[in-house]
KOLTORPA-926499 format. One record per residue (C-alpha): residue number from 0; residue in one letter; z, y, x. Coordinates in Angstrom, 2 decimals. Each point is the difference from the previous one (the first is absolute). Layout:
REM KOLTORPA-926499
<NUM, 'A', <Z, Y, X>>
...
END
This chain:
REM KOLTORPA-926499
<0, 'M', <0.00, 0.00, 0.00>>
<1, 'A', <-1.00, 3.38, 1.42>>
<2, 'T', <2.68, 2.60, 0.34>>
<3, 'K', <-0.50, 3.43, -1.43>>
<4, 'R', <-0.59, 2.64, 2.68>>
<5, 'P', <1.95, 3.26, -0.27>>
<6, 'T', <-1.95, 3.05, -1.02>>
<7, 'T', <-1.07, 2.50, 2.63>>
<8, 'T', <2.36, 2.61, -1.43>>
<9, 'T', <2.94, -2.37, 0.51>>
<10, 'L', <-1.04, -0.63, 3.60>>
<11, 'K', <-0.46, 3.71, 0.61>>
<12, 'W', <3.45, 0.76, -1.43>>
<13, 'C', <1.62, -2.66, 2.19>>
<14, 'Q', <-1.72, 1.35, 3.13>>
<15, 'Q', <1.13, 3.54, -0.76>>
<16, 'E', <3.58, -0.85, -0.93>>
<17, 'I', <0.94, -2.61, 2.60>>
<18, 'G', <0.81, 2.65, 2.65>>
<19, 'P', <2.41, 2.03, -2.15>>
<20, 'I', <1.64, -3.19, -1.31>>
<21, 'C', <0.62, -1.28, 3.54>>
<22, 'E', <1.28, 3.41, 1.08>>
<23, 'G', <2.44, 0.07, -2.90>>
<24, 'M', <1.27, -3.48, 0.81>>
<25, 'S', <0.43, 1.05, 3.63>>
<26, 'M', <2.06, 3.01, -1.07>>
<27, 'V', <2.24, -2.20, -2.17>>
<28, 'V', <0.61, -2.44, 2.85>>
<29, 'K', <0.68, 2.81, 2.52>>
<30, 'S', <2.49, 1.62, -2.37>>
<31, 'Q', <2.04, -3.20, -0.11>>
<32, 'I', <0.21, -0.95, 3.70>>
<33, 'G', <2.24, 2.80, 1.27>>
<34, 'Y', <-0.12, 2.13, 3.13>>
<35, 'G', <0.15, -2.90, 2.49>>
<36, 'G', <-2.93, -1.73, -1.64>>
<37, 'R', <-2.09, 3.17, -0.06>>
<38, 'A', <0.76, 0.68, 3.67>>
<39, 'A', <-1.06, -3.54, 0.92>>
<40, 'D', <-3.12, 0.37, -2.16>>
<41, 'R', <-0.92, 3.24, 1.79>>
<42, 'K', <0.53, -1.62, 3.40>>
<43, 'I', <-2.18, -3.00, -0.91>>
<44, 'R', <-2.76, 2.20, -1.45>>
<45, 'R', <-0.07, 2.12, 3.18>>
<46, 'A', <-0.22, -3.09, 2.21>>
<47, 'V', <-2.80, -1.51, -2.08>>
<48, 'L', <-1.93, 3.27, -0.13>>
<49, 'K', <0.42, 0.48, 3.74>>
<50, 'N', <-1.43, -3.47, 0.68>>
<51, 'I', <-2.88, 0.36, -2.45>>
<52, 'V', <-1.18, 3.48, 0.94>>
<53, 'M', <0.06, 0.03, 3.77>>
<54, 'A', <0.97, -3.52, 1.04>>
<55, 'G', <3.57, 1.09, 0.77>>
<56, 'E', <-0.55, 3.53, 1.29>>
<57, 'E', <1.28, 3.00, -1.94>>
<58, 'V', <-2.48, 2.83, -0.29>>
<59, 'D', <1.03, 3.56, -0.87>>
<60, 'P', <-2.87, 1.57, -1.99>>
<61, 'L', <1.17, 3.51, 0.90>>
<62, 'K', <-0.47, -0.43, 3.76>>
END
């Protein structure tokens, strides 16, 4: 039995709304973890970004 495909308007809505939904969920989680969790999250994000952008080298865009 063939499944019914979603309409293009449904797909378009999902594509447009997935970002704000994920951002909202992220805000809810961050609000519940406390200061220590947010500090650890910041430290991890910086380390990951540093490794992705310049293979471990920090670059100051203002210099």
